[in-house]
N, C-alpha and C positions, 0 to 999 in steps of 0.2 A: 504494500499500499504506500509506503513511504516513498519507495522508488517511483511509484506511478505518479504521485503528487509532485515530486520534483521535476519529472519530465513534463508535467502540465504547465508548471509555472516557468520552466525554461522556455516552452513554446510561447506563452503569453508575453515574456519578456522580450522575444525576438519580434513578435508581431505588433506590440504596442508602440505606436509613433509617438506617444507622450514620454515614453521612456527612452527612446532611441534619439530623438531629436526635438528641438523646439519649434521648428517650423521657420518658413522664410522670415516672417517678421522678427523672430527671437534672433535669427542668424544675423540679419541687418543691423539690429541694435547692438549686438555683440561686436560687429565689425567697426561700427562708429565707436564703441567704448574703447576699443583697442588702438584706434588711430591716433598717433601722437599730436595730431595738429587739431584734433576735435573735441578735446577735454571739456571746453566750455559749452560746445554745442550739445554734446552729451548731456552735460548737467542740466542745460535749459530743457531738453527733452523729458528728462526725468523729473525735474523739479515742477513743471507744469503738468506732468502727468500725460502730456501729448504723444509720449512713447507709447502708450497703450494704444491710442487710436492709430498711430503710425503702423504698429505692428499688426493690427487687424486689417488695416488697408492693404498691406504687403502681403498678407496672407490671401487676399482676395483678388487683387489685381496689381498690375505693375505701377510702380512709383519711382519718379524721378526727383532728386534732392539737390538743391543748391546750398551746400553746407559751409558757412563762413568759418574760417579758420580762427583759431585762438586770438592771433594778432589783430584781426579785423574786428572781433568782438570786444577786445580789450580797448582798441582805438575808439570805438562806438561808444563804450560805456565809461571811458576814463573820465570825461568832463560833462558829458550830456545825461548819460543814464547810469546812475549808480547801481552796480550789479547786485548789490545787497537788497536794494530795493526791488529790482525785477525778480529776484529769486526768493524773497522771504516775505512778501507781502501779498496779500489776496489780489488787490488791483494791479500790482506789479506782475505777478504771475499770469494774470489773464491778458495784460498787454503782451508779455513775453510769448505767450502761446499763440496770440494772433499774429505775432511776427514770424513765428516758426511756420504757420500755415502758409504764410506767403513765400516760403522757401521749398514747399513741396507741391509736386505736380502729381495728382492721383489719376491712375488710369492711363498713365502715359509713360513710355520708356524712351527717353530722348538720349541717344548716343550723341557723342561729340559731332559726328557727321550730320545727324538729324538737325542739330542745333544751327549748324552752319546754313541749313536750307530752309529756315523759318525766320520770321521776323516778330513773332509773338507767341508767347506761352501763357496758359492761364493756371495759376497756382490753386491751391485748395480754398483760398479766402476770395476768389472770384476776381481780384484786381489783376488785369493784364500786366504782364513783364514784357518790355520790349527787348528784342534781341538783334544785336548788330555783329555782323561777322567782317573783319577787316582781312581781306584777302592778302594784303602787302605784310602786315605784320603778324598775320595769322593768330589773330586774338578775337575771342568772343566777348562781348560786353552786354551786360544787362542793365536796362533803363539808364544807360548812358554813363554809369560810373562803376559798377561792379564788374570785375573781370574774372572769367574762369581761368584759374592759374594751375589747377591740376585735374584735367578732365577723366572722368571715369576711374576715379582713385579706388572707388569701391565698385565692383561689378558682380551682380548676382543675377540669377535666373529671372527674379521679378522686381529687382531694384537696381537703381544706379544712382551714384553719388558724384557730383563734381564739386570740387572745393574752389570757393570764390574769395576774393580779397576785400569784400565789404558786406555790411548787412544791408540786406534789402528791406526796404520799408515803404509805407505809403503816407499821405497826409493824415489819414484816419488813425493809422497806427501811431504815428508820432504824437498826435493830440492825445490819445489814451496814455501814452507813456508819460507826457507831460502832466496830466492828471493825476497819474499813480506816483510819479517820483517829483517831489517838490524841489529837488536839488537841480532837475534838468533846466536848461536855459529856455527863454521864450521863443527863441527862432531855432530853425532846423540848421545843422551844420552845412556849409557851402557845398560840400561834397554830394548832397543829395539833390537829385533833379528836381525836386519840386520846392527847393529852399526859398526861391524868390517869390513863391506864391503864399508863404506863410507870414 
C-alpha cells in the first residue's frame, strides 16, 4: 500500500503545473526581479500590486513592456517625485500604478522591428505613445524624449521587455503625482513632451 501511494504522489508531482512552474506571468516577474537595472521598476510593480495584474495578463495574452532603468527613475524622482511618497502612501501608490500602466501594452508583442514599423502604440491606460524611428542614428524614441536603450532585454514566449532611459508619463498622471506628493514642483520637467502645456 505504501509503495502504491508513493507512486501515485510521484505521478501527481510530475503532472501538477503548480508544482512544476509558476506560469508565464511568474516567469516574467522573476526575470524583471533578477535584472540588475530594473530594481526600482520591480519595486514599483510589487509595491503597487500591479505585479498581480501584470502576471495575470501575461498568462492570458502577449504583453510588451517599456521598462525605465533605475537611473531613469532616480532622475525622475530626485527632485520632482519623492520615491518614498510614491511607494509608501495610498495616493502615491495609485499615481505610481497609473504610471506603470502607461508602460505596458496588453495583447501586443512588439519586437524592436515592429516598433520601427509603427508610429503609435496604445498602453494599458489608453493614452497613445508616439513612436519615432531615426534610421540614421538607429534609435527608437517614445513621445519625443524616451529612448529604447536596450531592446528585447527580456524575451519570452508571451512577453517582451525593452529598457528605456526615461519615465513615460502624461499630463493626467503628472497631475495625480502632484496631488499625491506635496514636495513635487508645480511645473513638469522640461524633458517631458507636455511640459509647456502645464
